[in-house]
GUVEXZA-646073 format. One record per residue: z, x, y of N, C-alpha, C, O in turn. Coordinates in steps of 0.001 Angstrom, whole numbers, padded with zeros to 6 digits, always signed. Atoms other than C-alpha are relative to their C-alpha. Layout:
N
ZXYZXYZXYZXY/...
This chain:
122
-000025+001387-000274+039759+042316+075020-001117-000770-000766-002277-000358-000742/+000941+000739+000806+038040+039762+072816-000940-000863+000892-000499-001463+001871/+001057+000799-000705+034803+038058+074065-000110-001260-000765-000786-001288-001793/+000061+001290+000654+035290+034405+073108-001315-000752+000293-001609-001740-000380/+001229+000638-000351+031968+033454+074721-000992-000117-001143-001727-001098-001251/+000883+000000+001182+030084+034343+071552+000469-001075-001006-000319-001529-001835/-000529+000997+000919+032313+031883+069700-000127-001432+000541+000309-002394-000092/+000238+001360-000588+031347+028981+072001+001203-000521+000639+001315-001739+000776/-001214+000542-000579+034742+028770+073654+000010+000273+001511+001091+000348+002096/+000030-000104-001463+033580+029296+077272+000523-001281+000568+000352-002350-000017/-000428+001182-000723+035163+026935+079690-001225-000672+000613-002298-000078+000726/+001032+000688-000696+033104+024303+081394-000455+000683+001258-001649+000729+001554/+000322-000769-001208+033286+026297+084615-000858+001152-000283-001792+001435+000467/+000761-001210+000328+031959+029371+082896-001444-000340-000467-002372+000451-000294/+001262+000441+000460+029106+027402+081381-000857-000631+001150-002074-000738+001001/+000693+000680-001084+028151+025691+084712-001234+000773+000531-002313+000189+000630/+001155-000695-000532+025896+028422+086108-001219-000078-000921-002339-000255-000441/+001106+000081+000932+023774+028395+082922-000543-001423-000092-001754-001612-000204/+000498+001406-000032+023588+024587+082906-000781-000280+001248-001822-000935+001188/+000778+000236-001282+022510+024562+086604-001317+000706-000057-002326+000169+000400/+001261-000774+000110+019910+027265+085876-000986-000687-000883-002160-000817-000538/+000894+000657+000966+018505+025469+082866-000617-001294+000594-001806-001582+000454/+000474+001339-000654+018278+022111+084761-000986+000349+001078-002061-000248+001139/+000965-000337-001111+016662+023768+087826-001270+000521-000494-002321+000129+000012/+001188-000475+000566+014218+025681+085746-000924-001054-000543-002127-001069-000280/+000807+001118+000600+013087+022630+083836-000552-000893+001045-001724-001262+000979/+000464+000886-001054+012911+020460+086963-001135+000627+000815-002153-000009+001089/+001075-000693-000801+010903+023027+088951-001280+000071-000701-002326-000053-000064/+001233-000179+000737+008391+023475+086203-000647-001285-000431-001840-001297-000734/+000568+001269+000464+007927+019827+085270-000269-001063+001046-000985-002034+000801/+000185+001021-001098+008070+017947+088601-001267+000265+000765-001616+001420+001011/+001123-000118-000885+004991+017291+090626+000463-000422+001435-000199-000077+002414/-000502+000488-001284+007025+015680+093460+001499-000251-000117+002090-000120-001189/-001433+000288+000067+010557+014774+094417+000858+001194-000006+001965+001155-000543/-000740-001275+000033+011693+018323+094957+001338-000137+000731+002317+000434+000250/-001193+000101-000810+014336+017405+097568+001099-000641-000833+002258-000246-000712/-000994+000597+000831+016100+015178+095051+000689+000924-001011+001744+000586-001548/-000513-000889+000983+016695+018168+092799+001401+000508+000417+002279+000653-000434/-001263-000557-000408+019571+019505+094942+001156-000970-000212+002161-000528-000767/-001089+000929+000319+021780+016344+094790+000151-000183-001536+001270-000347-002022/-000105+000108+001445+020965+016080+091076+000804+001163-000620+001583+000978-001555/-000753-001155+000457+022305+019582+090550+001455-000099+000395+002344+000318-000347/-001395+000217-000470+025389+018715+092583+000704-000975-000882+001883-000801-001192/-000616+001003+000900+025981+015667+090371+000218+000651-001389+001182+000279-002057/-000151-000619+001265+025558+017835+087272+001321+000828-000065+001933+000955-001126/-001164-000821-000063+028458+020038+088433+000837-000269+001242+000950+000591+002116/-000718+000357-001221+030599+018220+090977+001092+000943+000371+001399+001080+001555/-001099-000883-000256+033417+020728+090618-000499+001437+000318+000283+002325+000656/+000551-001381-000315+031079+023725+091130-000089+000251+001522-000133-000646+002364/+000232-000450-001417+030736+025715+094315-001463-000217+000349-002340+000227-000392/+001397+000246-000349+027591+024580+096127-000935+001256+000005-002137+001145-000237/+000781-001174+000029+026455+028174+096380-000511+000310-001373-001502+001028-001505/+000518-000131+001318+026101+028071+092588-001367-000695-000156-002222-000254-000925/+001301+000705+000035+023258+025591+093136-001087+000860+000621-002197+000944+000096/+000925-000873-000650+021567+027965+095532-000379+001192-000938-001540+001589-001036/+000197-001095+000871+022012+030783+093057-000946-000418-001175-001913+000258-001526/+000831+000490+001092+020618+028677+090211-001461-000189+000385-002377+000209-000334/+001423+000225-000498+017556+027656+092229-000737+001381+000204-001908+001527-000146/+000611-001320-000233+016924+031325+093230-000292+000681-001327-001369+001246-001514/+000254-000597+001367+017341+032552+089605-001138-000705-000665-001967-000041-001288/+001091+000715+000647+015013+029825+088381-001340+000410+000612-002328+000592-000099/+001250-000357-000655+012402+030733+090970-000370+001468-000381-001545+001787-000566/+000308-001383+000454+012690+034410+090029-000512+000010-001374-001493+000693-001668/+000531+000024+001422+012288+033643+086346-001427-000515-000100-002243-000009-000871/+001425+000472-000059+009154+031619+087120-000937+001086+000484-001984+001340-000112/+000896-001136-000516+007711+034468+089195-000246+001078-001066-001350+001608-001198/+000120-001050+000995+008413+036902+086378-000752-000425-001272-001188+000412-002062/+000607+000547+001248+006919+034629+083687-001521-000373+000190-002271-000472-000781/+001383+000448-000173+003629+033622+085248-000780+000967+000933-000194+001659+001766/+000882-000793-000840+000674+035399+086855+000025-000571+001364+000248-001767+001555/-000037+000498-001450+000492+035233+090682-000894-001180+000295-000568-002006+001148/+000940+001104-000280-002454+032853+090572+000326-001300-000721-000391-002291-000577/-000380+001236+000762-000648+030318+088299+000468-001059+000893+001109-000773+001905/-000507+001126-000792+000025+026843+089649+001540-000037-000022+002156-000636+000859/-001444+000025+000097+003610+027405+088552+000651+000779+001154+001854+000630+001364/-000539-000723-001112+004079+029705+091553+000479-000957+001119+001369-000625+001901/-000486+001007-000971+004417+026532+093692+001414-000396-000363+002233-000620+000528/-001376+000353+000432+007524+025688+091596+000982+001069+000488+002067+000735+000963/-000832-001094-000477+008974+029122+092451+000265-000103+001505+001396+000050+001968/-000139+000143-001449+008329+028620+096136+000946-001152+000350+001813-001005+001210/-000889+001146-000198+009996+025189+096023+001453+000378-000319+002372-000036+000387/-001351-000366+000333+013005+026720+094305+000637+000841+001120+001777+000590+001511/-000519-000851-001055+013429+029399+096990+000253-000893+001275+001312-000781+001893/-000143+000890-001153+012923+026799+099776+001282-000859-000120+002097-000912+000801/-001195+000874+000188+015548+024408+098324+001254+000776+000086+002221+000287+000670/-001202-000840-000066+018067+027261+097909+000323+000251+001464+001454+000062+001913/-000247-000323-001438+017587+028278+101567+000435-001200+000803+001350-001107+001621/-000378+001234-000748+017754+024718+102893+001417-000435-000361+002150-000906+000509/-001346+000372+000369+020905+024052+100948+001037+000901+000746+002043+000432+001279/-000986-000922-000650+022611+027202+102345+000002-000274+001564+001047-000161+002205/+000015+000373-001432+021448+026208+105912+000788-001255+000224+001501-001355+001222/-000740+001257-000182+022881+022743+105442+001517+000340-000070+002286-000168+000746/-001356-000406+000080+026179+024310+104366+000535+000689+001226+001654+000441+001674/-000322-000721-001233+026209+026593+107355+000145-000971+001218+001071-000876+002024/-000072+001006-001085+025452+023688+109727+001310-000839-000137+001980-001095+000863/-001237+000745+000226+028346+021695+108163+001219+000844+000480+002120+000342+001152/-001154-000858-000340+030701+024706+108603+000079+000138+001501+001190+000194+002030/+000030-000109-001410+029639+025012+112241+000539-001252+000684+001060-001187+001798/-000549+001276-000457+030597+021338+112701+001485-000182-000361+002098-001213-000084/-001437+000088+000449+034071+022129+111253+000185-000712-001327+001288-001149-001654/-000041+000693+001306+033229+020608+107862-000255+000991-001099-001382+001093-001586/+000223-000984+001079+033779+023328+105270-000158-000734-001351+000532-001710-001646/+000268+000649+001248+032409+022467+101873+000330+001002-001087-000169+002127-001077/-000531-000897+001003+034116+023955+098838-000623-000418-001400-000896+000447-002232/+000546+000489+001293+032740+021759+095921-001206-000905+000214-001433-001484+001276/+001178+000873-000084+029593+019903+095113+000403-001505+000216-000337-002281+000820/-000514+001338-000153+031649+016714+094987+000148-000298+001584-000177-001394+002039/-000151+000126-001436+032418+017250+098757-001410-000195+000657-001587-001021+001552/+001347+000185-000487+028703+017647+099426-000562-001371-000289-001157-002027+000565/+000455+001331+000384+027903+014528+097486+000554-001123+000845-000140-002096+001141/-000671+000968-000868+030399+012581+099589-000638+000002+001391-000825-001065+001976/+000692-000107-001268+028729+013877+102795-001381-000623-000108-001822-001335+000795/+001356+000511+000124+025315+013013+101461-000037-001502-000241-001103-002106-000125/+000011+001491+000097+026353+009419+100804-000200-000621+001356-000798-001688+001495/+000142+000455-001342+026570+009092+104588-001347+000443+000591-002029-000354+001235/+001264-000574-000500+023580+011359+105467-000614+000804-001148-000185+001920-001439/+000634-000653+001156+021359+012250+102540-000520+001422+000334-000881+001727+001470/+000512-001399-000137+020308+015917+101967-001398-000095+000620-002256-000849+000161/+001209-000178-000727+017507+016784+104359-000475-001315+000657-001673-001488+000879/+000313+001187-000749+017626+013375+106072-000353+000413+001408+000407+001143+002043/+000390-000391-001348+015746+013730+109334+000803-000606+001146+000646-000233+002308/-000753+000708-001031+018193+011442+111138+000967+000895+000763+001666+000425+001661/
């Protein structure tokens, strides 16, 4: 079987995890604040993606940060934020499922967040 990915013929869906990872990694390493806004931004980047892809991207980004910096580096805060955001997103999805609101795509999450923003204390 021929691997067309080397030829740049990957579908958008196949490229999405890498796009999410690159965006998450850049945002985690360059932001000083506004961490919570990263999750909706990632959802907007790939509205057709499965929301768990965002959690995976955040976790992979956090892991890459941990592997690239010494433990005493200030960048370790970025890794911790990545792990926390991934966990909070998965908890939000579980809470929605328990309310009978299954979420299959990021577009569905974005629609829900228009009514109640991600991590809104209300």
